[in-house]
C-alpha positions as CSV (number, residue, x, y, z in Angstrom):
1,M,45.3,36.3,4.6
2,S,43.6,33.1,3.6
3,E,39.8,32.8,3.7
4,L,38.1,30.0,5.7
5,H,36.6,27.5,3.2
6,V,33.8,25.3,4.5
7,E,32.9,22.2,2.5
8,S,30.3,19.6,3.4
9,P,31.5,16.0,3.7
10,L,29.6,14.9,0.5
11,S,30.0,18.0,-1.6
12,H,31.8,15.9,-4.2
13,V,29.1,13.3,-4.9
14,A,26.8,13.4,-7.8
15,A,23.0,13.5,-7.5
16,P,21.9,9.9,-7.2
17,Q,19.9,8.3,-10.0
18,G,17.7,5.2,-10.2
19,L,16.9,4.9,-6.5
20,A,13.6,3.7,-5.0
21,I,13.7,6.7,-2.5
22,G,15.0,10.3,-2.3
23,L,18.6,10.5,-1.0
24,R,20.5,13.7,-0.3
25,E,23.0,15.4,2.0
26,M,21.6,18.0,4.4
27,T,24.0,20.9,4.4
28,G,24.2,24.2,6.2
29,R,23.1,22.7,9.5
30,G,24.6,24.0,12.7
31,M,25.1,21.4,15.5
32,I,26.0,22.1,19.2
33,D,26.8,19.4,21.6
34,L,25.2,20.4,24.9
35,R,25.9,18.6,28.1
36,G,24.6,19.1,31.6
37,G,22.5,17.5,34.3
38,A,18.9,17.0,33.5
39,G,18.3,17.1,37.3
40,D,20.1,20.4,37.6
41,A,17.3,23.0,37.7
42,A,19.7,25.9,37.1
43,F,21.1,24.2,34.0
44,M,17.7,23.3,32.6
45,A,16.3,26.8,33.2
46,A,19.3,28.5,31.6
47,A,19.1,26.3,28.5
48,K,15.4,26.9,28.2
49,D,15.9,30.7,28.4
50,V,18.3,30.6,25.5
51,L,16.7,27.9,23.3
52,G,13.1,29.0,23.9
53,A,11.8,25.6,25.1
54,A,12.7,22.9,27.6
55,L,15.2,20.3,26.7
56,P,13.6,16.8,26.2
57,T,14.2,14.5,29.1
58,Q,12.5,11.4,27.8
59,P,14.9,9.0,26.2
60,R,15.1,8.9,22.4
61,T,12.9,12.0,21.9
62,S,13.3,15.4,20.4
63,V,11.7,18.8,20.6
64,S,11.4,21.5,17.9
65,W,10.6,25.2,18.1
66,G,11.1,27.5,15.2
67,D,14.3,26.7,13.4
68,I,15.9,25.0,16.5
69,K,15.7,21.3,17.4
70,A,17.1,19.5,20.4
71,L,17.8,15.8,20.1
72,W,18.1,13.7,23.3
73,L,21.3,11.7,23.2
74,S,21.7,10.6,26.8
75,I,20.7,11.5,30.3
76,D,23.2,14.4,30.2
77,Q,23.7,15.2,26.5
78,W,21.7,16.8,23.7
79,L,22.4,17.7,20.1
80,I,21.1,21.2,19.3
81,L,20.4,21.8,15.7
82,C,20.0,25.2,14.1
83,P,20.7,27.0,10.8
84,G,24.5,27.2,10.2
85,G,24.4,31.0,10.3
86,R,23.0,31.0,13.8
87,T,25.5,28.6,15.4
88,A,28.0,31.1,16.7
89,E,25.3,33.3,18.2
90,L,23.5,30.5,19.8
91,L,26.7,29.0,21.2
92,A,27.7,32.3,22.7
93,A,24.3,32.8,24.3
94,L,24.4,29.3,25.8
95,R,27.9,29.7,27.2
96,T,26.9,33.1,28.7
97,A,23.8,31.7,30.3
98,L,25.5,28.6,31.6
99,A,28.5,30.4,33.1
100,G,29.2,29.0,36.6
101,I,26.9,26.0,35.9
102,H,28.5,22.5,35.5
103,S,28.0,22.1,31.7
104,L,29.6,22.0,28.3
105,A,28.5,23.6,24.9
106,V,30.7,22.9,21.9
107,D,30.2,23.6,18.2
108,V,30.4,20.2,16.4
109,S,28.9,21.3,13.1
110,D,31.8,19.8,11.1
111,M,31.9,16.6,13.0
112,R,29.1,14.8,11.2
113,A,27.5,14.3,7.8
114,V,23.7,14.3,7.6
115,I,22.1,12.1,5.0
116,R,18.3,12.3,4.4
117,L,16.2,9.5,3.2
118,E,12.7,10.4,1.9
119,G,9.8,8.4,0.6
120,E,8.0,5.2,1.0
121,G,10.4,2.3,1.5
122,S,12.9,4.4,3.5
123,R,12.3,2.3,6.6
124,E,13.0,-0.9,4.7
125,I,16.3,0.5,3.3
126,L,17.4,1.6,6.8
127,M,16.7,-1.8,8.2
128,K,19.0,-3.4,5.6
129,G,21.9,-1.8,7.6
130,S,20.6,-1.9,11.1
131,S,19.0,-4.4,13.6
132,L,16.4,-1.8,14.6
133,D,12.8,-2.8,14.0
134,L,11.7,0.5,12.5
135,I,8.1,-0.7,12.0
136,D,7.7,-0.7,15.7
137,G,5.3,2.0,16.9
138,S,8.0,3.7,18.9
139,Y,9.7,5.1,15.8
140,G,7.3,7.8,14.9
141,P,8.1,11.5,14.0
142,G,10.5,13.0,16.5
143,A,12.1,9.7,17.6
144,V,15.9,9.7,18.0
145,R,18.1,6.7,18.3
146,R,21.8,6.0,18.4
147,M,22.4,2.9,16.3
148,R,25.0,0.7,14.5
149,F,24.3,1.2,10.8
150,A,26.3,-0.8,8.2
151,E,28.8,-1.6,11.0
152,I,29.4,2.1,11.9
153,A,28.2,4.3,14.7
154,A,25.2,6.5,13.6
155,L,22.4,8.6,14.9
156,L,18.9,8.3,13.5
157,H,16.3,11.1,13.7
158,V,12.8,10.4,12.4
159,V,11.7,13.7,10.9
160,D,8.4,12.5,9.6
161,D,6.7,9.2,8.8
162,N,8.8,8.7,5.6
163,I,11.6,11.2,6.2
164,F,14.7,10.1,8.1
165,D,18.0,11.9,8.9
166,V,21.0,9.7,9.4
167,Y,24.0,11.3,11.2
168,V,27.4,9.7,10.7
169,F,30.9,10.9,11.6
170,R,32.5,12.9,8.8
171,S,35.2,10.3,8.1
172,Y,32.5,7.7,7.4
173,A,30.4,9.9,5.1
174,D,31.5,8.3,1.8
175,Y,31.1,4.8,3.1
176,A,27.6,5.5,4.4
177,W,26.6,7.2,1.2
178,E,27.8,4.3,-1.0
179,F,26.1,1.8,1.2
180,L,22.8,3.7,0.9
181,L,23.3,4.0,-2.9
182,A,23.7,0.3,-3.2
183,T,20.8,-0.7,-0.9
184,A,18.4,2.0,-2.2
185,R,18.7,1.0,-5.9
186,E,15.3,0.4,-7.5
187,P,16.2,-3.3,-8.4
188,A,17.0,-3.8,-4.6
189,K,13.6,-2.6,-3.5
190,I,11.8,-4.8,-1.1
191,R,8.5,-4.8,0.7
192,L,8.1,-5.9,4.3
193,F,4.9,-7.7,3.8
194,G,3.0,-9.4,1.0
195,R,4.1,-11.5,-1.9
196,Q,7.5,-10.6,-3.4
197,A,8.1,-10.2,-7.1
198,A,10.1,-13.1,-8.6
199,P,13.6,-12.1,-9.6
200,V,14.2,-11.5,-13.3
């Protein structure tokens, strides 16, 4: 009997060199697409019982507790993040708690690639591929935003001031990675304000 082989979308890429920021794939992350009515008290209570904290209801926000995070995606959708080894257990617990409640919980861990940008200048690099104004005060730690990045659908999670996770569909992982390699190169480094260095 064959064994299940799990491989991350970017497992074949080499460690990047010569970049102005840190760039790496985040692997081993479990993801559960959770849907239900934010106005449904039974749904919200059941989810809280399993996850340990209330789902965020404010648009473009997230909450964290322990090794679990919940990212707000829409008025009736959240992306639940957890260590990959806990996904099946957490999914089973959610489905049990939500039995009989209008809802949906699906393991989507293999659906997306997660690329992390770290370091000063990460915001500038992200803005090369997006129309978002990431220097706006609303993009602080915990912020979540669906966006069009380099002409593809993506999800941005601001982990910390200079740490960003970009989620893209698996089929676009290589494209997104190559775009970031090109725009994050040290010679392509830019500053938002102040006098720019003259090109060599």
